C-alpha positions in Angstrom: 28.8 15.5 19.2 25.6 13.4 18.9 24.2 14.1 15.5 21.6 11.4 15.3 19.3 10.5 18.1 16.5 7.9 17.8 14.5 5.1 19.6 17.2 2.7 18.7 20.1 4.8 20.1 22.9 6.7 18.2 24.3 6.0 14.8 26.8 3.6 16.3 23.9 1.2 17.1 22.6 1.2 13.5 24.1 -1.7 11.6 22.1 -1.6 8.3 20.0 0.7 6.2 16.9 -1.4 7.3 17.6 -0.5 11.0 17.5 3.2 10.0 14.3 2.6 7.9 12.6 0.9 10.8 13.8 3.4 13.3 11.2 5.8 15.1 11.6 9.4 15.7 14.9 9.9 13.9 16.1 13.4 14.4 18.9 15.7 13.2 19.7 18.8 15.2 16.1 18.6 16.7 14.4 18.0 13.3 12.5 14.8 12.6 13.4 13.1 9.4 12.0 10.0 7.4 13.7 7.5 5.2 12.8 9.7 2.3 15.4 12.1 3.6 18.2 9.5 3.5 20.6 8.6 0.7 23.9 6.7 0.8 27.1 7.7 -1.0 30.3 5.6 -1.2 31.7 6.8 2.1 29.0 8.7 3.9 25.4 8.6 4.9 23.9 11.7 3.6 20.8 13.1 5.4 18.6 16.0 4.3 16.3 17.8 6.8 14.6 21.1 6.2 17.0 22.1 3.5 20.0 21.1 5.6 22.4 18.7 4.2 24.5 16.6 6.6 27.1 14.0 5.7 27.9 11.5 8.4 31.1 9.5 7.7 30.7 5.7 8.3 32.6 4.1 11.1 34.8 2.2 8.8 35.5 5.2 6.5 38.2 4.6 3.8 39.1 6.4 0.6 39.2 3.2 -1.3 36.2 1.2 -0.4 32.5 1.5 0.3 31.2 1.4 3.8 29.5 -1.8 5.0 26.3 0.3 5.5 26.4 1.4 1.8 27.1 -2.2 0.6 24.2 -3.5 2.7 21.9 -0.9 1.4 22.8 -1.5 -2.2 22.4 -5.2 -1.8 18.9 -4.8 -0.1 17.8 -2.5 -3.0 18.7 -5.2 -5.5 16.9 -7.8 -3.5 13.8 -5.7 -3.0 13.7 -4.8 -6.8 14.0 -8.5 -7.7 11.3 -9.6 -5.2 9.0 -6.8 -6.3 9.3 -7.9 -9.9 8.5 -11.6 -9.0 5.6 -10.7 -6.6 3.7 -8.3 -8.8 3.8 -11.0 -11.5 2.5 -13.6 -9.0 -0.4 -11.4 -7.6 -1.3 -10.3 -11.1 -1.8 -13.8 -12.3 -5.3 -15.1 -12.0 -3.8 -18.7 -12.0 -1.6 -18.4 -9.0 0.5 -21.4 -7.9 1.0 -21.2 -4.1 3.6 -24.0 -4.3 5.7 -21.9 -6.7 5.4 -19.0 -4.3 6.4 -21.1 -1.4 9.5 -22.3 -3.2 10.4 -18.7 -4.1 10.0 -17.5 -0.6 12.4 -20.3 0.6 14.9 -19.4 -2.2 15.1 -15.8 -1.0 15.5 -16.7 2.7 18.2 -19.2 2.0 20.0 -16.8 -0.3 20.2 -14.3 2.5 21.5 -16.7 5.0 19.9 -18.2 8.1 21.3 -15.4 10.2 19.0 -12.9 8.4 15.8 -14.8 8.5 14.0 -12.0 10.4 15.2 -9.5 7.9 14.2 -11.7 5.0 10.7 -12.4 6.6 10.0 -8.7 7.2 11.1 -7.9 3.5 9.0 -10.6 2.0 6.0 -9.8 4.1 6.1 -6.1 3.3 6.7 -6.6 -0.5 3.9 -9.2 -0.6 1.5 -6.8 0.9 2.6 -3.9 -1.4 2.4 -6.0 -4.6 -1.0 -7.6 -3.7 -2.3 -4.1 -3.4 -0.3 -3.0 -6.5 -1.8 -5.9 -8.6 -5.3 -4.6 -7.5 -4.4 -1.1 -8.6 -3.3 -2.3 -12.0 -6.5 -4.2 -12.6 -8.4 -1.0 -11.7 -6.3 0.8 -14.4 -7.5 -1.7 -17.0 -11.1 -1.2 -16.0 -10.6 2.8 -16.1 -9.3 2.4 -19.7 -12.7 1.2 -20.8 -14.0 4.7 -19.9 -11.2 6.2 -22.1 -9.5 7.4 -19.0 -6.5 9.8 -19.3 -4.6 11.8 -16.8 -4.3 11.3 -13.2 -6.2 8.6 -11.5 -9.7 9.5 -10.4 -10.8 5.9 -9.8 -10.4 3.1 -7.1 -10.8 -0.6 -7.4 -11.1 -3.1 -4.7 -11.2 -6.9 -5.2 -11.2 -9.3 -2.4 -9.4 -11.9 -4.5 -6.2 -10.0 -3.8 -7.0 -9.9 -0.1 -7.4 -13.6 0.2 -4.4 -14.3 -2.2 -2.2 -12.2 0.3 -3.7 -14.0 3.4 -2.7 -17.3 1.8 0.8 -16.0 1.0 1.2 -14.8 4.5 0.4 -18.3 5.9 2.9 -19.9 3.5 5.6 -17.3 4.3 5.3 -18.1 8.0 5.4 -21.9 7.3 8.7 -21.4 5.3 10.4 -19.4 8.0 9.2 -22.0 10.7 10.6 -24.8 8.5 13.9 -23.0 8.0 14.5 -22.3 11.7 13.8 -26.0 12.5 16.1 -27.1 9.7 19.0 -25.0 10.7 18.3 -25.0 14.4 18.3 -21.2 14.8 16.0 -18.8 16.8 12.4 -18.7 15.6 11.5 -15.7 13.5 9.1 -13.3 15.2 6.1 -13.7 12.8 3.6 -12.6 15.5 5.1 -9.3 16.2 4.4 -7.5 12.9 2.1 -4.9 14.6 4.7 -4.0 17.1 7.3 -3.8 14.5 5.1 -1.6 12.3 5.2 1.0 15.0 8.9 1.3 14.2 8.4 1.4 10.5 7.8 4.5 8.4 5.1 4.1 5.8 5.0 0.3 5.7 1.9 -1.8 6.4 1.3 -5.5 6.9 -2.3 -5.5 6.0 -4.0 -5.4 2.6 -6.9 -3.2 3.5 -4.6 -0.6 5.2 -2.3 -0.5 2.3 -5.2 -0.3 -0.2 -7.0 2.4 1.9 -3.8 4.6 2.1 -3.6 4.6 -1.8 -7.3 5.3 -2.2 -7.6 7.9 0.6 -4.1 9.6 0.5 -3.0 9.2 -3.0 -6.1 9.1 -5.3 -8.1 11.1 -2.8 -11.5 9.6 -3.8 -12.4 6.9 -1.4 -12.1 5.8 2.2 -12.5 2.4 3.8 -14.2 3.1 7.1 -13.0 -0.1 8.9 -9.7 -1.5 7.6 -10.0 -4.5 9.9 -13.1 -5.7 8.2 -12.9 -9.0 6.3 -14.5 -8.8 2.7 -16.8 -11.4 1.2 -15.2 -13.7 -1.3 -15.6 -13.0 -5.0 -16.4 -9.2 -4.3 -15.1 -6.3 -6.3 -15.9 -2.6 -6.4 -14.9 0.0 -9.0 -15.6 3.7 -8.6 -14.6 6.5 -10.9 -15.4 10.2 -10.2 -15.8 11.1 -13.9 -17.8 8.6 -16.0 -16.9 10.6 -19.3 -13.5 11.9 -20.3 -12.8 15.5 -20.6 -13.5 15.8 -24.4 -16.9 14.3 -24.0 -17.8 16.4 -20.9 -17.2 19.6 -22.8 -20.1 19.0 -25.0 -22.5 17.8 -22.3 -25.1 19.3 -20.1 -23.4 20.2 -16.8 -25.4 17.9 -14.8 -24.5 14.9 -17.0 -20.8 15.9 -17.1 -20.6 15.6 -13.3 -21.7 12.0 -13.3 -19.5 9.3 -11.8 -19.9 5.6 -12.2 -19.9 2.5 -9.8 -19.6 -1.1 -10.6 -20.0 -3.8 -7.9 -19.6 -7.5 -8.5 -20.4 -10.3 -6.0 -20.4 -13.9 -7.1 -20.4 -12.8 -10.7 -23.5 -10.7 -10.3 -22.7 -7.2 -11.6 -24.5 -4.0 -10.6 -23.6 -0.8 -12.4 -25.0 2.7 -11.8 -24.3 6.3 -12.5 -23.4 8.5 -9.4 -25.1 11.9 -9.5 -22.6 14.4 -8.1 -23.3 18.1 -8.0 -21.0 20.9 -7.0 -23.2 23.8 -8.1 -26.1 25.4 -6.1 -27.7 26.4 -9.3 -28.5 22.6 -9.8 -29.8 22.0 -6.4 -28.4 20.3 -3.3 -24.6 20.0 -3.2 -23.7 16.3 -3.3 -20.0 15.3 -3.3 -19.9 12.2 -1.1 -21.9 9.0 -0.8 -21.7 5.8 1.2 -21.7 3.1 -1.3 -24.7 1.5 0.3 -26.8 4.6 -0.7 -26.1 3.8 -4.3 -27.6 0.4 -4.3 -31.3 0.0 -4.6 -33.1 -1.7 -1.8 -34.4 -4.6 -4.0 -30.9 -5.4 -4.9 -29.6 -5.2 -1.3 -32.3 -7.5 -0.2 -31.1 -10.3 -2.4 -27.6 -10.1 -1.0 -26.1 -11.6 2.2 -25.6 -9.6 5.4 -22.0 -9.9 5.0 -22.2 -8.3 1.5 -24.5 -5.5 2.7 -22.2 -4.7 5.7 -19.1 -4.6 3.6 -20.4 -2.2 1.0 -21.4 0.2 3.7 -17.7 0.2 4.6 -16.9 2.5 1.6 -17.3 6.2 1.3 -16.8 7.5 -2.3 -16.3 11.2 -3.0 -15.0 13.8 -5.4 -11.5 15.4 -5.3 -13.3 18.6 -4.5 -14.8 17.1 -1.4 -11.4 15.7 -0.4 -9.7 19.0 -0.7 -12.3 21.3 0.9 -13.6 19.0 3.7 -11.0 16.4 4.5 -7.7 18.1 3.8 -8.8 21.4 5.4 -10.0 19.6 8.6 -6.7 17.9 9.0 -4.6 21.1 8.7 
């Protein structure tokens, strides 16, 4: 009986956990699943879908050894953990050494063998994107702490430094794989097909802005980047927090002040900071739960900036969690 059906074929055509992770439209008994529904035991591939638990024995099932699929999955988990630790350290460091990163990329590719260069490239590319975005998020957390923030994140932080650090890393990674294919005389790695491969991938992006936007829009639920293909100005940063004051301070404030958010923008070391006047009560006038960032910058300030800068700040909408819930989420249902 055919238990699993997907764009890559049946389970017999899947040779590694990554193949399953990158598969599209995986179904069990007519129900679509994602990689989050998959776990691997010693002898079986366990799948969970709509409260149904299905255990699929591996092809080389034995009572005494783990399947090749399980071993490969465990190995890739260890590699991914190690790579994540290294790359979050690299992207979080203001004094990045690109030569050290190149040497590390080459070390990982060689350790996995020349026959696995495509898999190594995809792994390093994906983890580089994720950790460049992750380093940006961690920096935002530091800034939020200056406002005595506690609890779940109600803030976002964008810094083009991480965007350009990632772009530089992607160039170096491509160069490493090109050098290795030439050195070992093997087939070239498909470094130009990331967009097509992304269509086969669940939840993985190869673009800094898309990954950043996913976190800000779908996790934090406070900001949307309108055009994720836009290129930011260098030395640009934006910090937005829905609540300027912590909950303890807000309890003793006038309601209009308690609703204030805050925005900080830096461009070539020129910092602009302003309160954001949100309002969710008709008693206080017009409801205001969303702004385009360009609306929050005075005209005299905008006139001193470049067209590139003015265009880019208009690429961000910032809003409250209430707006996200009642307007965005409800519309998407």
